[in-house]
Backbone bond lengths (Angstrom), bond angles and torsions (degrees), N, CA, C in turn:
res aa  C-N    CA-C-N  psi(-1)  N-CA   C-N-CA  omega(-1)  CA-C   N-CA-C  phi
1 M - - - 1.470 - - 1.499 108.04 -
2 T 1.330 116.44 161.44 1.481 121.04 177.20 1.487 111.73 -102.42
3 L 1.316 115.84 160.02 1.475 121.29 179.50 1.540 109.73 -59.53
4 Y 1.320 117.27 -33.28 1.484 120.72 -179.87 1.530 110.16 -61.40
5 E 1.320 119.53 -28.44 1.441 122.61 -179.27 1.529 112.85 -87.13
6 A 1.320 117.62 -2.48 1.464 122.82 -175.64 1.510 110.92 -66.72
7 Q 1.336 115.20 150.88 1.445 122.59 178.86 1.530 111.34 -95.50
8 K 1.316 114.56 141.30 1.461 121.35 177.88 1.513 111.04 -58.97
9 G 1.320 116.99 135.37 1.449 122.20 177.10 1.515 115.59 91.81
10 N 1.325 118.17 -7.10 1.468 122.53 -179.27 1.511 112.46 -99.73
11 S 1.316 113.86 160.68 1.485 120.50 176.86 1.516 109.74 -108.65
12 Y 1.318 114.48 146.14 1.479 120.87 -176.39 1.540 109.34 -139.46
13 C 1.303 113.29 160.30 1.465 121.49 177.05 1.546 108.24 -113.59
14 I 1.322 115.84 129.50 1.470 119.79 -179.37 1.516 111.48 -74.43
15 K 1.300 116.19 129.72 1.459 121.82 -179.81 1.529 112.68 -104.85
16 G 1.352 118.86 -25.43 1.434 121.05 179.47 1.518 111.84 -178.59
17 L 1.340 114.23 149.50 1.449 121.66 176.06 1.493 108.67 -111.03
18 Y 1.355 117.05 124.06 1.443 122.46 -175.99 1.504 112.46 -125.18
19 V 1.343 115.68 53.68 1.459 124.33 178.33 1.532 106.70 -116.41
20 E 1.321 115.75 -179.43 1.474 122.41 -178.77 1.535 108.18 -56.95
21 P 1.330 118.78 148.82 1.475 120.69 -177.38 1.518 113.97 -55.63
22 A 1.349 118.22 -38.93 1.440 120.10 -179.09 1.537 110.89 -64.28
23 I 1.347 116.20 -39.98 1.487 120.29 179.77 1.536 108.25 -70.71
24 T 1.304 117.25 -39.02 1.458 120.62 179.87 1.513 110.54 -61.88
25 R 1.331 118.34 -41.95 1.473 120.29 177.78 1.533 110.59 -64.87
26 R 1.287 118.59 -39.58 1.460 121.10 178.91 1.507 112.62 -66.86
27 L 1.313 116.97 -43.45 1.462 120.30 176.63 1.520 111.75 -63.15
28 E 1.319 117.19 -40.31 1.473 120.14 176.73 1.521 111.98 -64.74
29 A 1.343 117.07 -33.84 1.481 121.67 177.80 1.560 108.84 -68.39
30 L 1.317 116.96 -29.11 1.453 122.18 178.71 1.520 112.41 -82.33
31 G 1.296 116.92 -7.84 1.480 122.64 176.74 1.525 115.11 105.83
32 L 1.311 118.15 6.26 1.453 120.51 176.00 1.514 110.19 -86.29
33 N 1.319 117.69 86.21 1.422 123.30 178.83 1.510 111.35 -116.04
34 D 1.318 119.51 166.56 1.426 121.43 177.54 1.535 108.97 -59.54
35 G 1.315 116.87 131.25 1.477 121.55 -179.71 1.488 113.83 92.35
36 T 1.314 118.81 -7.48 1.468 119.14 178.88 1.529 111.66 -75.73
37 I 1.310 115.83 140.99 1.455 122.14 -179.32 1.530 108.39 -92.47
38 I 1.326 115.39 129.70 1.472 120.71 179.84 1.527 108.68 -125.93
39 N 1.343 115.99 150.58 1.471 122.19 175.66 1.531 107.48 -117.16
40 V 1.328 114.37 133.21 1.455 119.47 176.59 1.539 108.12 -88.49
41 L 1.344 114.98 115.26 1.445 120.94 -176.55 1.510 113.06 -90.25
42 N 1.342 118.86 -37.22 1.442 121.12 -175.24 1.507 110.81 -160.46
43 R 1.312 115.38 157.54 1.464 122.16 175.69 1.508 107.67 -122.55
44 K 1.293 117.60 132.14 1.465 120.97 176.89 1.518 110.47 -95.48
45 K 1.341 117.42 165.12 1.455 121.28 -175.13 1.530 114.59 -60.31
46 H 1.306 118.37 -39.92 1.444 120.17 -173.73 1.507 113.85 -94.63
47 G 1.336 117.48 23.54 1.461 120.25 173.83 1.504 115.62 100.09
48 A 1.293 120.32 -8.65 1.447 120.26 179.69 1.498 110.59 -73.41
49 L 1.329 116.74 147.51 1.473 123.74 178.13 1.533 109.19 -118.33
50 I 1.293 115.74 144.02 1.460 121.10 170.49 1.528 105.10 -107.79
51 V 1.352 115.37 122.73 1.476 119.38 -178.51 1.499 109.09 -127.52
52 R 1.330 114.77 156.94 1.470 122.15 173.58 1.538 107.80 -108.69
53 V 1.348 114.07 123.76 1.450 120.61 179.68 1.521 106.33 -129.40
54 R 1.345 115.53 116.92 1.447 120.88 176.85 1.526 112.68 51.75
55 G 1.285 116.29 41.18 1.475 120.43 177.81 1.507 115.83 84.77
56 T 1.299 118.74 0.82 1.466 123.34 -179.74 1.510 111.09 -116.49
57 R 1.336 116.61 136.18 1.455 122.11 177.04 1.521 110.34 -86.44
58 L 1.315 116.33 131.84 1.497 121.65 178.35 1.504 109.59 -128.53
59 A 1.305 116.16 145.43 1.466 121.99 173.22 1.544 106.14 -105.72
60 L 1.304 115.86 128.71 1.497 121.14 179.58 1.500 108.94 -123.50
61 G 1.292 116.26 131.89 1.461 121.26 177.16 1.507 112.04 -76.00
62 K 1.332 113.82 170.27 1.479 121.09 -177.43 1.536 113.25 -59.31
63 H 1.351 116.39 -40.93 1.460 120.00 -178.89 1.527 111.63 -59.31
64 I 1.342 114.79 -43.65 1.472 119.31 -178.31 1.536 110.58 -74.52
65 S 1.335 115.96 -50.22 1.475 118.59 -176.85 1.519 113.66 -62.26
66 S 1.326 117.99 -28.96 1.475 119.31 -179.06 1.540 110.56 -80.30
67 N 1.334 117.64 -3.17 1.470 119.90 178.90 1.528 110.84 -118.38
68 I 1.322 117.56 21.03 1.437 122.40 174.48 1.537 108.15 -113.66
69 E 1.282 116.40 115.92 1.485 121.75 -177.59 1.502 109.34 -85.43
70 I 1.356 116.37 132.63 1.478 120.76 -177.56 1.528 110.20 -136.12
71 S 1.313 115.02 167.89 1.459 120.92 169.01 1.519 106.43 -135.46
72 E 1.321 116.88 160.17 1.427 120.42 -179.60 1.508 110.26 -68.39
73 Y 1.332 116.61 140.01 1.446 122.24 -179.18 1.499 110.95 -94.42
74 Q 1.285 117.03 122.45 1.465 121.79 178.56 1.514 108.30 -106.46
75 E 1.324 117.19 111.80 1.471 120.17 179.66 1.508 108.19 -68.72
76 E 1.339 114.81 134.55 1.438 119.73 177.59 1.524 108.11 -80.89
77 T 1.313 115.95 120.31 1.472 118.87 177.71 1.517 109.36 -89.22
78 V 1.295 115.19 139.31 1.460 120.97 178.85 1.505 108.12 -92.26
79 D 1.287 117.13 121.69 1.460 123.03 177.27 1.502 110.10 -67.44
80 E 1.317 118.63 140.02 1.459 123.99 -178.39 1.512 110.84 -58.59
81 H 1.363 117.96 -30.68 1.458 120.78 -178.92 1.522 112.21 -74.72
82 E 1.338 119.64 -19.24 1.428 123.72 -178.34 1.516 112.28 -86.58
83 K 1.316 120.45 -10.78 1.461 122.48 -179.00 1.479 114.20 -71.69
């Protein structure tokens, strides 16, 4: 699925960036790398997304968010017996 299809309030894991090389380099410099966990904070009317990446809020437009491949992030819960 793409980041554009993500639901507000959920966490996701980035699987790949498929935008122009210059944009890919900038996103990677901002911390959006493969395996990074992101949280979708808000969706704007015209397709923009507000996401939290490594403690920083970013706004991404529809063109960029529709070219970022993601998967749902499942937090690993630690069983009380394993502590």
